[in-house]
N, C-alpha and C positions, 0 to 999 in steps of 0.2 A: 504494500500500500504506500503510495507516495504522499508527499506533503500536500500536493494539489488536491488529492481526493479527500483529505481530512478538512480542508478549509470550508467547504459548504456545510459540513456538520457543525463546525465551530460557529459559523455564521448563524446557522439555524438555532443552536443552543443560546447564542447571544441574543437573538431576536426573541426567543421564548422568555428568557429572563427579563428582557426589557419590557415585553408585553405584560408579564405577570407583575412587574414593579408598577407599571402604569395602572393596571387594574386595581392593585392594592391601594395606590394613592387615590384613585377615583372613589373607591369604596369608603375610604377613610373620610374624604370630603363629604360624601353623601351621608355618612353616619353623623358627622359633626352638624351638618345642616338639619338633619332630622331631629337630633337631640336638642338643638337650639329651638326648633319648632315646638317640640314637646315641653321644653322649659317655658316657652311663651304661653302655651296652653295652661300650664300649672299656675303661672303668674296671673293669667286671666281668671282662673278659679279663685285665687286669693283675693283678687280685686272684687269679684262678685260677693264674696263673704264680707269684705269690708264695706261695700256699698249697702248690702243687706243690713249690716249692723247700724250704719249711720241712719238709714231710713227708719229702721225699727225703733231706735232710741229717740230720734227727733220727733217723729209724728205719732208714735205709738201711744205715748202717755195721754196726749190730748184726745185722740180717737177712742181710747179705752175708757177714759172718764166720760166722754160723751155717750158711749154705748151703755155704760152702767146707768147713767142718768136716764137714758131713753127707756131702759128696762124698768127702772124705778117708776117712771111715769106710766108705763104700761101695766103696773101693778105687781111687779116682782120685787121682793125685798132686796135692799141694796147689797146685803151680804151674798145673796144668791147671784145677783148681777155681777158682782166682782168675781165670784168663782167661775161663772160661765164665760165671761169676757176674758179672764185670765187663761182659761183652758184653750180658748180659740187662739189667743196670742201666742201661747207656747207652741201649739201645733203648727202655726204658720212659721215661727222661728225655726223649728226643727226641720221643716220641709226646705226652707232656704239654705240652712246649714248643710243638709244632705246633698243638695245640688252642688254646692261649692266643694264639698269633700270628695264627690265623685271625680273631680278633676285631678285629685291627688292620688288616685289609685295607681299602684305600680303597673297594672296592665295598660293604663292610659299613657304611660310614659315610655313604653317599649318602642324602639325604632323599627316598626313593622316593615316599612318600605326597604330599609337597608337589609333586613333579614331575608326578605323575599328576593332581593337582588343578589345577595350572596348565594342563596340556594340556586338561582338561575345560572350564575357564573360557575358554580361548582358543577352543575349538570352539563354545561357547555364544555368546561375543561375536561370532565370525565369522558364526554363523547369524543373529544379530539384525541385523548390519550388512548382510548380503546381501539 
């Protein structure tokens, strides 16, 4: 075997290493972009929790007192009105908090597109090797 016969193999191996390097760099950029997107979604979830807290505290006291007064005028004792209105307020607060917490679940932060792309790249590489 002469040196000239081995050069195309060396060139081929160099090209394969170069292509794999480029593919790995591309996948890393995709993972970074997707993780940044997921972090942004989590930040938006925190923002919704904060907004819910501000609105709940600012307007809730006045509205709750008005609802209790309305129930008192309708004939319900004020202590029962406080209990009823308080239960509704707590239920609403829990629902808003659960919506915000759903943004922080680990499954919502997984880089799905990157994982799918890596699986596709693996399948293509496996097909070319076989």
